[in-house]
C-alpha positions as CSV (number, residue, x, y, z in Angstrom):
1,M,24.2,-60.2,8.6
2,E,21.2,-58.5,7.1
3,I,20.0,-58.0,3.5
4,L,17.3,-55.5,2.7
5,L,15.3,-56.1,-0.5
6,L,13.7,-53.0,-1.8
7,E,13.1,-54.9,-5.1
8,D,12.1,-58.5,-5.2
9,L,14.3,-61.3,-6.4
10,A,13.2,-64.6,-7.9
11,P,11.7,-66.7,-5.2
12,D,14.3,-69.5,-5.2
13,A,17.1,-67.0,-5.1
14,S,15.5,-65.1,-2.2
15,Q,15.0,-68.4,-0.3
16,W,18.6,-69.4,-0.9
17,L,19.7,-66.1,0.7
18,A,17.2,-66.3,3.5
19,A,18.7,-69.7,4.5
20,R,22.0,-67.9,5.1
21,Y,21.1,-64.4,6.2
22,R,18.3,-62.3,7.6
23,V,16.4,-61.1,4.6
24,D,13.8,-58.4,4.8
25,Y,11.6,-57.7,1.8
26,R,10.4,-54.1,2.3
27,P,9.7,-52.5,-1.1
28,E,7.6,-49.7,0.5
29,L,10.7,-48.2,2.0
30,A,11.9,-47.1,-1.4
31,H,9.2,-44.5,-1.3
32,D,9.6,-43.5,2.3
33,R,12.9,-41.8,2.8
34,A,12.7,-41.3,6.6
35,A,11.6,-44.9,7.2
36,L,14.4,-46.2,5.0
37,Q,17.0,-44.1,6.7
38,A,15.9,-45.5,10.1
39,A,16.0,-49.1,8.7
40,L,19.5,-48.8,7.2
41,Y,21.5,-48.8,10.4
42,K,21.9,-52.5,10.7
43,V,21.8,-53.4,6.9
44,N,24.8,-55.0,5.3
45,A,23.5,-55.4,1.8
46,I,20.7,-53.7,-0.1
47,V,19.0,-54.6,-3.4
48,A,17.9,-51.2,-4.7
49,P,15.4,-50.3,-7.5
50,P,16.3,-47.8,-10.2
51,S,14.1,-45.1,-8.6
52,L,16.2,-45.0,-5.3
53,K,19.1,-42.5,-5.3
54,I,22.2,-44.1,-3.7
55,N,24.2,-41.0,-2.7
56,S,26.4,-39.9,0.2
57,Q,23.3,-38.6,2.1
58,L,21.7,-42.0,2.1
59,L,25.0,-43.8,2.8
60,D,25.5,-41.7,5.9
61,Y,22.6,-43.7,7.5
62,A,24.2,-47.1,6.6
63,P,27.5,-47.4,8.5
64,R,27.5,-51.2,8.2
65,L,26.7,-51.4,4.5
66,Y,29.0,-53.5,2.3
67,V,26.9,-54.0,-0.8
68,V,24.5,-52.1,-3.1
69,A,23.0,-54.4,-5.7
70,R,20.9,-53.7,-8.8
71,I,19.1,-56.5,-10.7
72,H,18.9,-54.4,-13.8
73,D,21.6,-52.3,-15.6
74,G,21.7,-48.6,-15.5
75,T,23.8,-46.2,-13.3
76,E,21.7,-43.1,-13.2
77,N,20.8,-43.5,-9.5
78,I,24.2,-44.5,-8.1
79,D,26.9,-42.2,-6.9
80,F,29.9,-44.5,-7.5
81,E,32.4,-42.1,-5.9
82,A,30.4,-41.9,-2.7
83,C,30.2,-45.8,-2.6
84,Q,33.9,-46.1,-3.3
85,K,34.8,-43.7,-0.4
86,R,32.8,-45.8,2.0
87,H,34.2,-49.1,0.6
88,V,30.7,-50.1,-0.5
89,R,30.7,-52.6,-3.4
90,V,28.2,-51.9,-6.3
91,I,27.0,-55.1,-8.0
92,Q,24.9,-55.0,-11.1
93,A,23.5,-58.0,-13.0
94,S,24.1,-56.2,-16.4
95,S,24.8,-59.3,-18.4
96,A,21.5,-60.9,-17.3
97,T,19.5,-58.3,-19.2
98,V,21.4,-58.3,-22.5
99,R,19.0,-60.6,-24.4
100,A,15.9,-58.9,-23.0
101,S,17.2,-55.5,-24.1
102,A,18.2,-56.7,-27.5
103,E,14.7,-58.3,-28.1
104,Y,13.0,-55.0,-26.9
105,L,15.1,-53.0,-29.4
106,L,14.3,-55.5,-32.2
107,S,10.5,-55.5,-31.4
108,T,10.3,-51.7,-31.4
109,L,12.3,-51.4,-34.6
110,L,9.9,-53.8,-36.3
111,Q,6.9,-51.9,-34.8
112,L,8.1,-48.5,-35.9
113,A,9.0,-49.7,-39.4
114,R,5.5,-51.0,-39.8
115,Q,3.3,-48.5,-38.2
116,G,5.2,-45.8,-36.3
117,V,3.9,-44.6,-33.0
118,R,0.1,-45.1,-33.0
119,R,-2.3,-43.2,-30.8
120,R,-6.0,-43.2,-30.3
121,R,-7.8,-40.8,-32.6
122,E,-9.9,-38.2,-30.8
123,P,-13.6,-37.9,-31.4
124,N,-14.4,-35.9,-34.5
125,E,-10.7,-35.9,-35.5
126,P,-10.4,-36.5,-39.2
127,P,-8.5,-39.7,-40.1
128,Q,-4.8,-39.2,-41.0
129,P,-3.4,-40.5,-44.3
130,R,-2.0,-44.0,-43.9
131,R,1.7,-44.4,-44.5
132,P,2.8,-47.8,-45.9
133,G,5.0,-49.7,-43.5
134,R,8.4,-51.1,-44.3
135,E,9.9,-54.6,-44.0
136,I,13.1,-55.0,-42.1
137,N,14.6,-57.1,-44.9
138,D,16.7,-54.9,-47.2
139,S,16.3,-51.9,-44.9
140,V,19.3,-50.1,-43.4
141,V,19.5,-50.2,-39.5
142,G,22.0,-48.0,-37.7
143,L,23.4,-49.2,-34.4
144,L,24.4,-46.2,-32.3
145,G,26.6,-47.6,-29.6
146,M,28.1,-51.1,-29.5
147,S,27.3,-52.1,-25.9
148,P,26.5,-55.8,-25.3
149,P,22.8,-55.6,-26.4
150,A,24.0,-54.3,-29.8
151,H,26.0,-57.4,-30.3
152,M,23.0,-59.6,-30.0
153,L,20.7,-57.2,-31.9
154,A,23.2,-57.1,-34.8
155,T,23.0,-60.9,-35.3
156,M,19.2,-60.8,-35.2
157,L,19.1,-58.0,-37.8
158,V,21.6,-59.7,-40.1
159,A,19.5,-62.9,-39.9
160,L,16.4,-60.9,-40.9
161,G,18.1,-59.6,-44.0
162,A,18.8,-56.0,-42.9
163,R,21.9,-54.1,-43.8
164,V,23.5,-53.1,-40.5
165,V,25.7,-50.1,-40.0
166,G,27.1,-48.7,-36.8
167,Y,28.9,-46.1,-34.9
168,D,30.5,-46.0,-31.4
169,P,33.0,-43.3,-30.4
170,A,34.8,-45.8,-28.2
171,V,35.3,-48.5,-30.8
172,H,37.8,-47.9,-33.6
173,R,36.6,-48.6,-37.1
174,S,39.4,-51.1,-37.7
175,A,38.3,-53.2,-34.7
176,D,37.5,-56.9,-35.5
177,L,34.2,-56.6,-33.6
178,W,32.5,-55.0,-36.6
179,R,33.5,-57.8,-39.0
180,R,32.5,-60.5,-36.5
181,L,29.0,-59.0,-36.0
182,G,28.4,-58.2,-39.7
183,V,28.2,-54.5,-39.0
184,Q,29.6,-51.8,-41.3
185,P,31.4,-49.1,-39.3
186,M,30.6,-45.5,-40.2
187,G,31.0,-42.0,-38.9
188,L,28.0,-40.7,-36.9
189,N,26.7,-38.3,-39.5
190,E,27.3,-40.8,-42.3
191,M,25.3,-43.4,-40.5
192,L,22.4,-41.1,-39.8
193,E,22.3,-40.1,-43.5
194,V,21.7,-43.7,-44.7
195,A,19.8,-45.4,-41.9
196,D,16.1,-46.1,-42.2
197,G,16.0,-46.9,-38.5
198,V,18.4,-46.2,-35.6
199,S,18.8,-48.2,-32.4
200,L,20.5,-46.3,-29.6
201,Q,22.1,-48.5,-26.9
202,M,25.3,-46.4,-26.2
203,N,26.9,-46.4,-22.8
204,Y,26.7,-43.0,-21.2
205,A,29.7,-41.0,-20.1
206,S,29.7,-37.3,-19.1
207,R,31.8,-36.4,-22.1
208,Y,29.0,-37.7,-24.3
209,R,26.3,-35.5,-22.7
210,G,24.4,-33.6,-25.5
211,L,26.3,-35.5,-28.2
212,L,23.1,-35.8,-30.3
213,N,22.6,-32.1,-30.9
214,D,21.0,-30.0,-33.7
215,R,24.1,-30.3,-35.9
216,V,24.2,-34.1,-35.6
217,L,20.4,-34.6,-35.9
218,A,20.4,-32.4,-39.1
219,S,22.0,-35.5,-40.8
220,C,19.0,-37.7,-40.1
221,K,17.5,-39.3,-43.2
222,R,14.0,-37.9,-43.4
223,G,11.3,-40.2,-42.0
224,Q,13.8,-42.1,-39.8
225,S,12.6,-44.2,-36.9
226,W,14.5,-44.4,-33.6
227,T,14.4,-46.7,-30.6
228,S,16.6,-46.2,-27.5
229,I,17.5,-47.8,-24.2
230,S,20.2,-45.2,-23.4
231,R,20.2,-42.3,-21.1
232,P,18.3,-39.3,-22.5
233,A,21.2,-37.1,-21.5
234,L,22.9,-38.1,-24.7
235,F,20.4,-35.8,-26.5
236,D,20.1,-32.1,-26.7
237,L,16.4,-32.4,-25.9
238,P,15.3,-29.2,-27.8
239,A,17.1,-30.4,-30.9
240,L,15.5,-33.8,-30.6
241,A,12.1,-32.2,-30.3
242,E,12.7,-30.2,-33.5
243,A,13.7,-33.3,-35.3
244,L,10.5,-35.0,-34.2
245,K,8.4,-32.1,-35.2
246,D,9.8,-31.5,-38.7
247,G,9.7,-35.1,-39.8
248,R,13.4,-36.0,-39.8
249,I,12.5,-38.5,-37.1
250,Y,9.2,-40.0,-38.0
251,A,8.7,-42.0,-34.7
252,F,10.7,-42.6,-31.5
253,M,10.3,-45.3,-28.8
254,M,12.4,-44.3,-25.7
255,D,12.8,-46.6,-22.8
256,S,13.6,-44.5,-19.8
257,E,12.5,-43.5,-16.3
258,D,14.2,-40.1,-16.4
259,E,11.7,-37.8,-14.6
260,R,12.8,-34.8,-16.7
261,L,11.1,-36.3,-19.8
262,H,7.7,-36.0,-18.1
263,E,8.0,-32.5,-16.7
264,P,5.4,-30.0,-18.1
265,D,8.1,-27.8,-19.6
266,S,10.0,-30.6,-21.2
267,P,10.5,-29.9,-25.0
268,L,9.3,-33.4,-25.6
269,A,6.0,-32.9,-23.9
270,G,2.9,-33.7,-26.0
271,L,4.8,-34.9,-29.1
272,P,2.5,-37.4,-30.8
273,N,5.3,-39.4,-32.5
274,L,7.2,-40.1,-29.3
275,R,6.4,-42.9,-26.9
276,I,8.3,-43.3,-23.6
277,T,8.2,-46.7,-21.9
278,P,9.2,-47.1,-18.2
279,R,12.3,-49.2,-18.5
280,L,10.6,-52.2,-19.9
281,A,13.5,-53.4,-22.0
282,P,15.4,-55.4,-19.3
283,F,12.3,-56.6,-17.5
284,T,11.5,-60.2,-18.4
285,Q,10.9,-63.3,-16.4
286,E,14.1,-64.8,-17.8
287,S,16.3,-61.8,-17.1
288,M,14.9,-61.6,-13.6
289,L,15.8,-65.2,-12.9
290,R,19.3,-64.8,-14.3
291,G,19.8,-61.5,-12.5
292,S,18.5,-62.8,-9.2
293,W,20.9,-65.7,-9.0
294,F,23.8,-63.6,-10.1
295,L,23.1,-61.1,-7.3
296,A,22.5,-63.9,-4.7
297,D,25.9,-65.4,-5.5
298,R,27.7,-62.0,-5.6
299,I,26.1,-60.7,-2.4
300,H,27.0,-63.9,-0.6
301,E,30.5,-63.6,-1.8
302,A,30.8,-59.9,-0.8
303,L,29.2,-60.4,2.7
304,A,31.7,-63.2,3.3
305,V,34.5,-60.8,2.7
306,G,32.8,-58.1,4.8
307,E,32.4,-60.5,7.7
308,M,36.1,-61.4,7.5
309,L,37.1,-57.8,7.5
310,A,34.8,-57.1,10.5
311,T,36.6,-59.8,12.5
312,H,40.1,-59.2,11.1
313,K,42.6,-58.1,13.7
314,P,45.6,-56.8,11.8
315,D,49.1,-56.8,13.3
316,D,50.5,-53.5,14.3
317,D,52.7,-53.3,11.2
318,S,50.1,-54.6,8.8
319,A,47.8,-52.4,6.6
320,P,44.0,-52.7,6.7
321,M,42.5,-54.9,4.0
322,P,40.4,-52.9,1.5
323,L,37.1,-54.1,0.2
324,T,36.9,-53.7,-3.6
């Protein structure tokens, strides 16, 4: 059976797989659609980067595919319905990146509290008035979304002396999770009114698209700092741009590879107090090692099931075995 790596795994995990399967490392195919389609015919498992769209059109060229694997979390590039129809299992090493994402959020909160988003001063540009930074101790940090990175971030912030408040539409305010993490649950607008900084790590669902609109962002405490590893689709982008322009949001660090953020007509284009990083949050040596071994183990497990299904000869009165 054949595994196609469009994104590299840790060397020892790759070697472990190569001892059991034919493994081809071809990262260039992720940027050459025609060559990728031609190579997919015999592929049983693929490790895909975030930039590759896994949709029905691509899956049409992969009749023997059992597994699509992602070493990092994020679902923007995967059509889960198309994968399910073709009995293709989607494997993500989401838990491997939790600490890396939490540390990214903490580091950006600290940076923004101290100095905002800094940029190089143009020649002959007059110096701007300096704004004193803030210490995280005794500040109020709002956690928007209680996904796993928020759990670890909360413990870090509490240890640093911050007052931590939070909101998640999927977590009831009476849930024991809040107490265990030392987070005070609040309504969304209430949280934005009191927070000095906001960390956004909310899981995306279509019903939350545009949740952070002009009405919600009107509640922001003036001079607030934001950091985010969530999908930009949670925002009404024109409303976010206005909040950045009028000072409600003093500075924003957004970790995303969403191409729409960089389009010339994007409402966020050219804003000096916004910095967009290209999905740096989950990308550390440690998370790559954890994620690589998680994928190696799960791919091996899934291919073993796929091989059994390929050779299974059901009796006339038995139903086919589904791959889940």
